[in-house]
C-alpha positions in Angstrom: 1.2 23.7 18.9 -1.3 26.6 18.9 -1.2 26.9 15.1 -2.0 23.3 14.6 -4.8 23.3 17.1 -6.3 26.2 15.2 -5.6 24.5 11.9 -7.5 21.4 13.0 -10.5 23.5 14.1 -10.7 25.6 10.9 -10.0 22.8 8.5 -7.3 24.7 6.6 -4.8 21.9 6.5 -4.4 21.9 2.7 -3.8 25.7 2.4 -1.3 25.6 5.2 0.8 23.0 3.4 1.7 25.5 0.7 3.7 27.5 3.2 5.0 24.5 5.3 6.4 22.1 2.7 10.1 22.7 2.8 12.3 23.0 -0.3 15.7 21.2 -0.5 17.5 24.1 -2.1 18.5 21.8 -5.0 17.1 21.7 -8.5 14.1 19.4 -8.8 14.6 16.4 -11.1 13.4 16.6 -14.6 10.1 14.9 -15.0 7.5 14.5 -17.7 4.8 15.4 -15.2 4.3 16.8 -11.7 5.6 15.2 -8.5 3.2 12.4 -7.7 2.3 10.6 -4.5 0.5 7.3 -3.8 -1.2 6.6 -0.5 -1.9 3.0 0.7 -4.4 2.6 3.5 -3.6 -0.7 5.3 -5.7 -2.8 7.7 -8.9 -2.5 5.7 -11.8 -4.9 6.5 -12.1 -4.5 10.3 -14.9 -2.0 10.7 -17.6 -0.6 8.4 -18.0 3.0 9.4 -14.4 4.3 9.5 -13.4 2.1 6.5 -16.3 3.6 4.5 -15.2 7.1 5.4 -11.7 6.2 4.0 -13.3 4.8 0.8 -15.0 8.2 0.3 -11.7 10.1 0.3 -11.6 12.5 -2.7 -8.6 10.9 -4.5 -7.4 7.6 -6.0 -6.2 5.6 -3.0 -4.8 2.1 -2.8 -6.6 0.1 -0.2 -4.9 -3.0 1.4 -7.5 -5.5 2.8 -6.8 -8.1 5.4 -8.1 -11.5 4.3 -11.0 -13.4 5.7 -12.5 -10.6 7.7 -16.3 -10.1 7.9 -16.4 -6.8 6.1 -13.5 -7.3 3.6 -15.6 -8.5 0.5 -18.2 -5.7 0.8 -15.7 -2.9 1.5 -13.5 -4.1 -1.4 -16.5 -4.0 -3.7 -17.3 -0.5 -2.5 -13.8 0.7 -2.9 -13.5 -0.7 -6.4 -16.8 0.9 -7.4 -15.3 4.3 -6.3 -12.3 3.8 -8.6 -9.8 2.8 -5.9 -7.1 0.2 -6.3 -7.4 -3.0 -4.2 -4.5 -5.1 -2.8 -4.1 -7.9 -0.3 -2.6 -6.9 3.1 -1.0 -10.3 3.7 -0.4 -11.0 7.5 3.2 -12.0 8.1 5.0 -12.9 11.3 6.5 -10.1 13.4 9.3 -10.0 15.9 7.0 -9.2 18.9 4.5 -12.1 18.6 1.7 -9.7 18.0 -1.5 -11.3 16.8 -1.9 -11.4 13.0 -5.5 -12.6 12.5 -6.6 -15.1 9.8 -4.4 -16.4 7.1 -1.1 -15.5 8.8 2.2 -16.5 7.1 4.9 -17.6 9.6 8.4 -19.0 9.7 7.1 -22.2 11.2 5.2 -23.1 8.0 6.7 -25.2 5.2 6.7 -24.1 1.6 3.5 -25.9 0.8 1.6 -24.3 3.7 3.0 -20.8 2.9 1.9 -21.1 -0.8 -1.5 -22.5 -0.1 -2.3 -20.0 2.6 -1.3 -17.1 0.4 -3.2 -18.5 -2.5 -6.4 -18.7 -0.4 -5.9 -15.1 0.8 -5.4 -13.9 -2.8 -8.6 -15.7 -3.9 -10.6 -14.1 -1.0 -10.1 -10.5 -2.1 -12.1 -9.2 -5.1 -10.5 -7.0 -7.7 -7.0 -7.6 -6.4 -4.1 -5.8 -8.1 -1.2 -6.5 -5.7 0.0 -7.6 -2.3 1.8 -5.9 0.6 2.8 -7.2 4.0 0.9 -6.7 7.2 3.5 -6.5 10.0 6.2 -9.0 8.8 9.2 -7.7 10.6 10.4 -11.3 11.2 9.2 -13.1 8.0 10.4 -10.5 5.6 13.9 -11.0 6.8 13.7 -14.7 6.0 15.0 -15.1 2.4 13.8 -18.7 2.0 10.2 -17.9 3.2 10.2 -14.8 0.9 11.3 -16.9 -2.0 8.3 -19.2 -1.5 5.9 -16.2 -1.0 7.1 -14.4 -4.1 7.0 -17.6 -6.2 3.3 -17.8 -5.3 2.7 -14.1 -6.1 4.5 -14.6 -9.4 1.8 -17.0 -10.6 -0.6 -14.1 -11.0 -0.5 -10.6 -12.6 0.1 -9.0 -9.2 2.6 -6.5 -8.0 4.3 -6.4 -4.5 4.8 -3.5 -2.2 7.3 -3.9 0.6 5.8 -2.2 3.6 9.4 -2.1 5.1 8.4 -2.8 8.7 12.1 -3.6 9.2 15.2 -2.1 7.6 16.5 -5.7 7.2 13.6 -6.8 4.9 14.7 -8.8 1.8 11.2 -8.9 0.4 11.7 -6.3 -2.3 15.0 -7.8 -3.4 13.5 -11.3 -3.7 10.4 -10.0 -5.6 12.7 -8.1 -8.0 14.8 -11.2 -8.5 11.7 -13.2 -9.6 10.6 -10.4 -12.0 7.6 -9.2 -10.0 6.8 -5.5 -10.3 7.7 -4.2 -6.9 7.9 -1.0 -5.0 8.5 0.0 -1.3 6.9 2.6 0.9 8.8 5.8 1.7 7.0 6.8 4.9 4.3 5.8 7.4 1.8 8.6 7.9 0.4 7.7 11.2 2.8 5.7 13.5 1.7 8.6 15.8 -2.0 9.4 15.4 -2.1 13.0 16.4 -3.0 15.5 13.7 0.4 17.2 14.3 2.3 14.0 13.7 0.3 13.1 10.6 0.8 16.6 9.2 4.6 16.3 9.7 4.7 13.0 7.9 2.5 14.2 5.1 4.8 17.2 4.6 7.8 14.8 4.4 5.9 12.7 1.8 5.5 15.8 -0.4 9.1 16.7 -0.1 10.2 13.2 -1.1 8.0 13.4 -4.1 9.5 16.8 -5.1 13.0 15.4 -4.7 12.5 12.0 -6.4 9.5 12.6 -8.6 7.3 10.0 -6.8 6.7 8.8 -3.2 4.6 6.2 -1.5 3.0 6.5 2.0 1.3 4.0 4.1 -1.5 5.0 6.5 -4.4 3.4 8.3 -8.1 4.0 8.5 -7.8 5.8 11.9 -10.3 8.7 12.4 -7.4 11.2 12.7 -5.8 10.0 9.4 -9.0 10.0 7.5 -9.9 13.5 8.8 -6.5 14.8 7.9 -6.6 13.4 4.4 -10.1 14.8 3.8 -8.7 18.2 4.4 -5.3 17.8 2.7 -6.0 15.9 -0.5 -8.2 18.5 -2.2 -5.3 21.1 -2.0 -2.7 19.0 -3.7 -3.3 20.7 -7.1 -2.4 24.1 -5.6 0.9 22.6 -4.5 1.7 21.2 -7.9 1.4 17.6 -6.6 -0.5 14.8 -8.2 -1.8 11.6 -6.5 -2.1 8.2 -8.2 -2.6 4.6 -7.4 0.4 2.3 -6.8 0.1 1.1 -10.4 0.2 4.7 -11.5 3.4 5.3 -9.6 5.0 2.2 -11.2 4.0 3.5 -14.6 5.6 6.9 -13.9 8.8 5.2 -12.8 8.9 2.9 -15.9 8.0 5.3 -18.7 4.4 4.1 -18.9 5.3 0.6 -19.7 2.6 -2.0 -18.7 3.3 -4.0 -15.6 2.3 -7.2 -17.3 2.7 -8.4 -20.9 -0.9 -9.8 -21.0 -4.1 -7.7 -20.7 -5.1 -7.5 -17.1 -8.5 -7.3 -15.5 -8.7 -6.7 -11.7 -10.6 -9.9 -10.9 -8.4 -12.2 -13.0 -6.1 -13.2 -10.2 -8.9 -14.5 -8.0 -10.2 -16.5 -10.9 -6.8 -18.1 -11.5 -6.3 -18.8 -7.9 -9.6 -20.7 -7.6 -9.0 -22.8 -10.7 -5.3 -23.7 -10.7 -2.9 -25.8 -8.6 0.7 -25.0 -7.9 3.4 -26.3 -10.1 6.4 -28.3 -8.7 8.7 -25.3 -9.3 6.6 -23.2 -7.0 6.8 -25.8 -4.2 10.5 -25.6 -3.9 
């Protein structure tokens, strides 16, 4: 589109959103605050330069780090120092046999292996607040495996976000059944990495937030995604939209109730993981 090519060149993405965000024609829901979005950036830890550009985005972002990658510890430290939220991007088996990298959780693993592998992944990420799934279109359909995974997550003060890489995922339901604070993504920003496609998805994200009060998007540290967000995020205030971490979205949806009964510090989960052993109940 000619207008989008011009928009990309002039950097006027945020201003253009004011005119382009559609309205539903229905009354907006009553809320105590403005419509609010959260953005999770997955696949962090692979590269320094692009990941650091993402960390410098001018808004509170939730960064999902892959475990046991060379740059994960440093980047997680840098992201936390910038005030961002840190979660584990736990690799889970997909339907297409795509490579998962270190610490993958698969349907061939028994409950002990699933638990111990996830425990090691959790311990490897500094300042962790939660977990979401990397891929997982096969494993998140497996209720028995998800029961084991959520039993391990439930040992910590951690939330879970279902990335919903398949409509048949049972991950969120299993997490809720175990009392884990849980949410699910509403859209992916960059399944297509053109600026036009990302703009369309971001517009959808804002519309969902207007309709429901809150919305969660997942993106990746692609150059196109980072460039788009650099331009779009500063203009959210003009649109009457707020942006928050995933924990912030959960608080909005639960009348500001705390996620966990006990006081929580971001590094606590890693400390627990390094100094405890699983109970029999969590081995089932």
